[in-house]
N, C-alpha and C positions, 0 to 999 in steps of 0.2 A: 575725406573720411566720414562715414556715417556715425552719427552719435548714438551709443550704446544704451539701452533700457536700463532701468534699474536691476531688473532680474539679472540681465547679463553682466552688468558690472559687479553685481555681487557674487555671481559665480566665478568670475574673473579674479576677483579680489580673494576668494576662498582658495583658488588654485594657486595663485601667487603666494599667499600666506603660508599654505601647505608646504610649498616647495622652499621658501626661505626659512621655514622651520628647520628643514632637513639641512639647509645650508649653514644655518646658524650652528649647528654641532661642530662645524670644522673650525670655528673660529679660534685663533691662537695667536700664539703670540698674542714706447707706448704707442706711414699712416700717420694721421693727423690725431695726435693723442693730446689731450688737455692736461695741463698742469696746474694744479691749485697754487695759486700764489702766495706770497705771505701776507698775512691780513685777511680781509674780508672778501669772499666771492660769493656770488649768488648764481645758481644754475637750477636748471629744470631738467629732470630726467625723463626720457622718453618712453613710450610703451613699446613692447616687443615688436619687431618686424620680421619679415620673411619667415625663416623657419625657427624662429624662437618660441614659437606657442606662447605660453601664458607667462614666461620668465623673461623680465625686462633685462637681466643680467647675465653673464656667463662667468662661471668659475673657471680662473685660469691659474694652473701652476707653472711656476719658472725656477729653473737651476741657473743659477748665476755663476760662471766659471771663473774662480780667482785668477786675475791676470788677463782674462780674455775680453775681447771687445762685443761679445755677443751673448746672449742667454739661449737657453734649449726649453721649449715647452714641454712641461711634465705630462705624459699620457696618462699616468696614473690618478692625479689628482684632477685634472681637467676631463678625463672621459673613462676612467675606471680600467684602463688598459695597462699592460706590463710597461714598465719603465727601467732601462738597464741603468740609468743614472740612481735611481731609487735603490736597485739591487745593490750596486757598488756603496752606496750611502750606508745601507744596512751591514754590509761585510766591514765597513771601516768602523762601525760603532761595535760589532763583535770583536773585532782584534784588540780593543781595550786601550792600546797605548795612547799617550796624550797626543802624538803627531796624527794618529789616524782620527782622533775623536775631533780633533780641531779642523782637519780637513772636511770630515763629515758634515760639520757645523757649517761650513762654507757653502757646501754643495747641496745641502738638503733644500726641499722644496720651499719656496717663497710662494704664499698665496694671495691672489688678486681676485678682483671681482668686476669684471668689465661692464660698462654701462654707456648708452647713447645719452649725451646731454646737450642742452643748449646753454651757452653762456650768456647771462643776461646783460652783461656789460660788453658783449662783443657778439650780438646776434646775426651780424652779418656774415660771421664764419660759418654759419649754419651748424649742423649736428657735429659733435665732435666725440672722441671716446675717451672715457675717464676711467682710469684703473687704480681705484683705491684699495688700499690695503684692508686687513680684517677689521681694525677698530673702526674706520668710517663706514664701512659696510654695516658693521653691527648697528651703529647709530641709525642707519638708513632703515635696516630691518626692524628696530624699535619703533620708528614712525609707522611703517607698514604694518605691524602688528598692532599698533594702537587704534581702535575704533574711532578715535577722535580724528584721524587723519586717513588711514587706509590707503586707498589707490593714489597715491601722491604724483603718479607718473600719468594719469587720466588726462588726455589731452584738453578736456572741457573743464572738469572740475578738480583738477589736481593743484599741487603745491609747489612754489618754489622753495628752494633749500638754501639756507644761508650757511656756508663753511667758513668757519674762522680758523686760520693757521697761525701757529706761534712756534718759535724755537727754529733750531737748524739741525740737520743730521740726524742722528738717533734720538735726540732730545725734541725732535718734532711732535707737536701735540695738535689735535684737531678737535673740535667743536662742531656739531652739525644740528641745525634748528629749523624749523619751518619759517618761512618768511612771515612776518607780522600782518602783512596785508592780506592774508587768507586765500582762500581757493580763487583761481583765476584761470582762464583758458590759456592754454599754450601760446596762442596769439589771438588778437582780435579779427585777423583776417583768415577767413576758411582757407583760401589758396596758400596762405604761407604754412598753415598747419600740414595741408597735403604735400607741399614741396619738402618741409622738413622731414616728415615721415618717409618719404620717398628716398630722400638722401642719407637717411641714418643706415648704419652699417648692420647687415646682418651678422650676428656674432655667434651664429651656429658653429659647432666643432667640426672641421673636416679633417679627414685621415688622408694624408696623402699615400702616393704608391712608392714603389721602389725605383721608379724612374723620375728623376729630377726634372727632366724635360717636359713631364706632364702635369707639374705643379700648379702653373697657373690656370690651366685649362680646368683641372679639378677642382681648385679652390674657388674659382669664379668669382674673386673679389672679396671672398670671406677671410677675415683677419685671424682667426684661432685656428691655426693649422698644426696638426700633429704629425711628426714623422714616423713612420713604420719602425719596428723595434730595432732592426738592421741597421738602418740609415741613421737613427738617433745614436747607436753604439758607436759607428763610424765617426759621427761628429764629435762625439764625445772622447773616445779613445784616440782619435787621429786628429791631424791638423785638418782645417777646413775652414770656409767661409763663414759657416754658421748661419744664424738668422739675423734680421735686421736689428739695429740698436735699439734697446728699449731702457728706460730708467728702471732703477731700483724700486720695489714699492715704497709708498710715500711714507710708510710707518717706520721703515729702516734704511733711509736714505744713507748712502755713504760714498766716498769717491771710488771709482772703479780704476785701479791699476791698467795702464794702457799696455797692447800689444805683446801679450803672452797667451800662447794657447794650452788649452786644456792638457795636451799631452806633456807640454813642458813642466806643468803643475805636478802632475803625476812622476814625471821623471826626478824632479826635486824632493819627492818625498822619502821617507825611511825605507830600507829593503823590504821590510814587512808589509809596506803599503804597495810597494811595487808587485810583490807576491800576489796580492789581491787583485790586481788589475790583470795578470795571466790568468788567474782562476776565474774571474768574471768573463774573459775572452773565451775560455774553454767551455763555459756555460753556454755562452751565446752560439758558439760554433755546433753545438748539438742541438739546436732548436730546429 
């Protein structure tokens, strides 16, 4: 990988800071996914690869279905597209009864920010994908926005990060700090840098078609996959295999009850809630 000039690095950093500023407005409140262990971890964020342009991260919204073993990627948060689950959640909140609001709270989108990282304590594993929740990403944003650090992801003059994790479940807390040893290259070996960047995942968003048989060809190895509206509706309202297992966002970890599908959750709701399902299906059929 050719080292960038100061001017090129400044322009790239300005682009990243501008996009991160927009991303920061959404702060609220895993394939080989890396999970932050309890205690102290040291990671290095990798620069953007493939079609990720200037952004080293990808915003990903997830709907975790109570009682199901899979999650659904939210097209609205992830790519600004219509999402039948979000529409259903809106209808539940409008219904106003306690049961509907409780279900809406469980189904509403959970926000993640996916990044490629190197685990400094396990470099042999190569690039892994880390899916921090909003609180950790907000800390990373603070470092990128700070002129003292800036492009922490630069492969030659970036910074390692120390993430300290304490607590369990919903009481889990994180602290993110730049490593005290200061700026350092991703690796002292140029070939290792190139190999890691080649192996990093392109986290660009891909929208799949109506034909599941075409999924792998369309995705071509990309991880952030969005189902078209009708397929996502079918996954949500009917039984199905869903997507691959993924953990809850690290900011709100909890045990996922096993082996119940979304349709069973809907069936167990109050009559008013089941009525909303029928209405949502009717809207979908008119599209």
